[in-house]
C-alpha positions in Angstrom: 45.5 -7.0 42.3 48.8 -5.7 43.6 50.1 -2.4 42.3 52.9 -4.0 40.5 50.8 -6.6 38.7 50.4 -4.6 35.6 54.1 -4.2 35.4 54.7 -7.9 35.6 52.4 -8.8 32.7 53.9 -9.9 29.4 50.8 -9.9 27.2 50.7 -6.1 26.7 51.9 -5.7 23.1 49.8 -2.9 21.6 47.8 -3.4 18.4 50.0 -2.0 15.6 50.4 -1.7 11.9 48.2 1.3 11.2 49.6 4.8 10.4 47.5 7.7 11.8 47.3 9.5 8.4 44.4 11.4 6.8 42.9 8.1 5.4 42.9 6.7 8.9 41.3 9.8 10.4 38.6 9.8 7.7 37.8 6.1 8.3 37.7 6.6 12.1 35.2 9.4 11.8 33.1 7.5 9.2 32.9 4.5 11.4 32.1 6.6 14.5 29.2 8.1 12.6 28.0 4.7 11.4 28.1 3.3 14.9 26.5 6.4 16.5 29.6 6.7 18.7 31.2 9.6 20.6 35.0 9.4 20.8 36.5 10.4 24.1 40.3 10.6 24.7 42.0 11.1 28.0 44.7 13.8 28.3 47.4 11.1 28.5 46.6 9.5 25.2 48.8 9.5 22.1 48.6 12.9 20.4 46.9 11.4 17.3 44.3 9.8 19.5 43.6 13.1 21.3 43.4 14.9 17.9 40.8 12.5 16.4 38.5 12.5 19.5 35.3 14.4 19.7 36.2 15.4 23.3 39.5 15.3 25.2 39.9 15.8 28.9 40.2 14.1 32.3 38.3 10.9 33.0 35.4 12.2 35.1 34.8 15.1 32.8 34.7 12.8 29.9 32.3 10.4 31.6 30.0 13.2 32.4 30.2 14.4 28.7 29.4 10.8 27.7 26.3 10.7 30.0 25.0 13.9 28.4 25.8 12.8 24.8 23.0 11.7 22.6 25.3 9.0 21.1 24.3 5.4 21.8 27.9 4.2 21.9 30.9 5.6 23.9 34.4 4.8 22.8 36.6 5.6 25.7 40.3 6.0 24.8 41.8 5.7 28.2 42.4 3.0 30.8 39.9 0.4 32.0 38.6 2.1 35.2 37.8 5.2 33.2 35.6 3.2 30.8 33.9 1.6 33.8 33.1 5.0 35.2 31.5 6.0 31.9 29.4 2.8 32.0 28.4 3.5 35.7 27.2 7.0 34.7 25.6 5.8 31.4 24.3 2.2 32.1 22.0 2.2 29.1 24.8 2.9 26.6 27.3 0.7 24.9 30.8 1.5 26.2 33.9 0.4 24.3 37.5 0.6 25.2 39.9 0.0 22.3 42.1 -2.4 24.3 40.7 -3.9 27.6 44.2 -4.8 28.6 44.9 -1.1 29.3 44.9 -1.2 33.1 46.1 1.1 35.9 48.6 0.5 38.6 46.9 3.0 40.9 43.4 1.6 40.5 44.7 -1.9 41.1 46.6 -1.0 44.3 43.4 -1.8 46.2 40.5 -4.2 45.5 37.1 -4.6 47.1 38.2 -7.3 49.4 41.0 -5.3 50.7 38.8 -2.3 51.2 36.2 -4.3 53.1 38.9 -5.6 55.4 40.2 -2.1 56.0 36.6 -0.9 56.7 36.3 -3.7 59.3 39.3 -2.3 61.1 37.7 1.1 61.3 34.0 0.7 61.9 32.1 3.9 61.3 34.8 5.5 59.2 33.8 7.4 56.1 35.4 5.9 52.9 36.6 8.5 50.4 37.9 7.0 47.1 39.6 8.8 44.3 37.8 8.3 41.0 40.9 6.4 39.8 39.4 3.2 41.2 37.6 0.1 39.9 33.8 -0.1 39.9 33.9 -2.7 42.7 35.8 -0.3 44.9 33.5 2.6 44.1 30.6 0.3 45.2 32.3 0.0 48.7 32.8 3.8 48.9 30.8 6.5 50.7 32.0 9.5 48.6 34.2 9.6 45.6 36.6 12.6 45.0 38.8 14.0 42.3 42.2 15.6 42.8 40.5 19.0 42.4 37.9 18.5 45.1 39.5 16.0 47.5 40.0 18.6 50.1 36.4 19.9 49.9 35.1 16.3 50.1 37.1 15.6 53.2 36.1 18.9 54.8 32.5 18.1 54.2 32.8 15.1 56.6 32.3 15.9 60.4 35.6 16.3 62.1 34.9 13.6 64.7 34.5 11.0 62.0 37.5 8.8 60.9 38.2 9.0 57.2 39.7 6.2 55.0 41.3 7.8 52.0 42.3 5.7 49.0 44.1 4.7 47.0 46.7 7.3 46.3 49.1 8.0 49.1 50.5 11.3 47.6 47.1 12.8 47.0 46.1 11.6 50.5 49.2 13.3 52.0 48.2 16.5 50.2 44.7 16.4 51.6 46.0 15.7 55.1 48.5 18.6 54.8 45.8 21.1 53.7 43.1 20.0 56.1 45.3 19.3 59.1 43.2 16.3 59.8 44.9 13.7 62.0 42.0 11.1 61.8 42.5 10.7 58.0 44.0 7.2 57.3 45.7 6.8 53.9 46.0 3.7 51.8 49.6 3.1 50.5 48.8 3.1 46.8 50.4 4.9 43.9 50.5 5.5 40.2 53.9 4.1 39.2 54.3 6.8 36.6 53.5 9.7 38.9 55.4 8.2 41.8 58.5 8.1 39.6 58.6 11.9 39.1 60.8 12.6 42.1 61.9 15.6 44.2 65.6 15.8 43.2 64.8 16.0 39.5 62.2 18.6 40.1 64.7 20.7 42.2 67.3 20.3 39.4 64.8 21.5 36.7 63.5 24.3 38.9 67.1 25.6 39.5 67.8 25.5 35.8 64.6 27.4 35.0 64.3 29.9 37.8 61.5 31.9 36.1 59.3 28.9 35.2 55.9 28.1 36.7 55.6 24.6 38.2 52.5 22.6 37.4 52.5 19.6 39.7 49.9 16.8 39.8 49.2 15.8 43.4 49.7 12.1 42.6 53.4 12.9 41.9 56.1 11.8 44.3 57.6 15.3 44.0 54.4 17.2 45.2 55.8 17.5 48.7 59.2 18.6 47.4 57.5 21.4 45.3 55.9 22.8 48.5 59.2 22.5 50.3 60.9 24.5 47.6 58.3 27.1 47.9 58.5 27.2 51.7 62.2 27.5 51.6 62.0 30.3 49.1 63.9 28.4 46.5 61.0 28.8 44.1 58.5 31.7 44.7 55.4 30.3 46.2 53.2 31.9 43.6 54.9 29.9 40.9 54.0 26.5 42.5 50.6 25.1 41.4 49.3 21.8 42.6 46.8 20.9 39.9 44.6 18.2 38.4 45.0 17.6 34.7 41.8 19.6 33.9 43.0 22.5 36.0 46.4 22.4 34.3 44.7 23.4 31.0 42.9 26.3 32.7 46.2 27.4 34.3 48.1 27.2 31.0 45.8 29.9 29.6 46.3 32.2 32.6 50.0 31.9 33.3 52.3 34.9 32.7 55.4 32.7 32.5 57.0 31.9 29.2 58.2 28.5 30.5 56.2 26.0 32.6 57.7 22.8 34.2 55.0 20.1 34.1 55.0 17.1 36.6 52.6 14.6 35.3 52.3 12.0 32.5 53.9 13.4 29.4 50.8 13.1 27.2 49.5 16.1 29.0 52.0 18.3 27.2 50.1 18.0 24.0 46.9 19.5 25.4 48.9 22.2 27.2 50.6 23.3 24.0 47.2 23.4 22.2 45.8 25.6 25.0 48.8 28.0 25.0 51.1 27.5 22.0 53.2 30.5 22.9 54.4 28.9 26.1 57.4 26.5 26.4 56.0 23.5 28.4 58.7 21.1 29.6 58.2 17.8 31.3 59.9 17.4 34.7 60.5 13.8 33.8 60.3 13.2 30.0 60.3 9.4 30.7 57.0 9.6 32.6 54.9 7.8 30.0 52.1 5.4 30.9 52.4 2.3 28.8 48.8 1.4 29.5 47.5 4.7 28.2 49.7 4.3 25.1 48.1 0.9 24.4 45.2 2.8 22.8 46.8 2.9 19.4 45.4 4.0 16.0 45.0 0.3 15.1 43.2 -0.4 18.4 40.8 2.4 17.8 40.0 1.1 14.3 39.4 -2.4 15.8 37.0 -1.0 18.4 34.9 0.8 15.8 35.0 -2.0 13.2 34.4 -4.9 15.5 32.7 -3.4 18.5 35.5 -4.3 20.9 36.2 -4.3 23.7 32.8 -3.8 25.4 32.9 -2.8 29.0 30.3 -4.4 31.4 29.6 -3.5 35.0 27.2 -5.5 37.2 24.0 -3.4 37.6 24.1 -3.6 41.4 27.7 -2.6 41.6 27.1 0.2 39.1 24.2 1.5 41.1 26.2 1.6 44.3 29.2 3.1 42.5 27.0 5.7 40.9 25.7 6.8 44.4 29.2 7.4 45.6 29.9 9.6 42.6 26.6 11.4 43.0 27.4 12.3 46.6 30.6 13.9 45.4 28.8 15.9 42.8 26.3 17.1 45.4 29.1 18.5 47.5 30.2 20.8 44.7 31.5 20.8 41.1 34.1 18.0 40.9 36.4 19.9 38.6 39.2 17.9 37.1 38.8 14.2 37.3 42.4 13.4 38.0 
């Protein structure tokens, strides 16, 4: 599916009509216990969804928590590829996503057929796929990576081997810049939300907040601009941090700045404020909201728990191959933040 396909859909009205009040919270927790379910919420979810979850974090960390949980049911409040990853790592468990229509422009910027064709053009190349990909793409992958360990994964590959890096072009550019590897081929995919956080608005915000730290997700269109600002001395290099969502939470607890400019999806601000309430976290682009993440509404979560919808299925053979690519990544080292 093309990267813009999700943007062109018209059937994406979220489930509504439920207020996230104390009564709702009590019913969600009651139903979760009744269904023997663990509730997982991605960092980009609505604040009320993050607050009701048993665990909040990035997608890979949550999938690993799900695999270790004794619960028989996983309710994954995130987008579809994330629930698929949980199913890949926990094939024996029931995995529910509150709204299966919650897709991802980045994951859908390459499909398995396109990847197979790309591999045919580069026989012998090692395929490195970001975890933000579908199960079918993971099944065609040699090694998965996260935004935290993408550099380490690529460095683990012999230097004389070609590498096909997918699907995010900005994360790929970051890896190429750090490794200096000229035989790294990058797929031209992007997250439409992160790509929309651009260099000029980052420069403007940085100039207006000269003492602020910059937390930049490597999927952002402004990541290169952030490094340019540091290289030019416009922003002190020690204030520029290229971070996964999981690592942003860690950095929030360690920063000495009173203000932090954050370049990622705005749902992340909620977790950062919880981690360090004394710090003023400001979005570089306060319009950077993923409509697919926000489809997991209070009503959708109730629906999932009451009706057992929407269940996520992954073909066992595809799941086994995808699981192998994730396991190879874990064997290289701790994967850190999922995205």
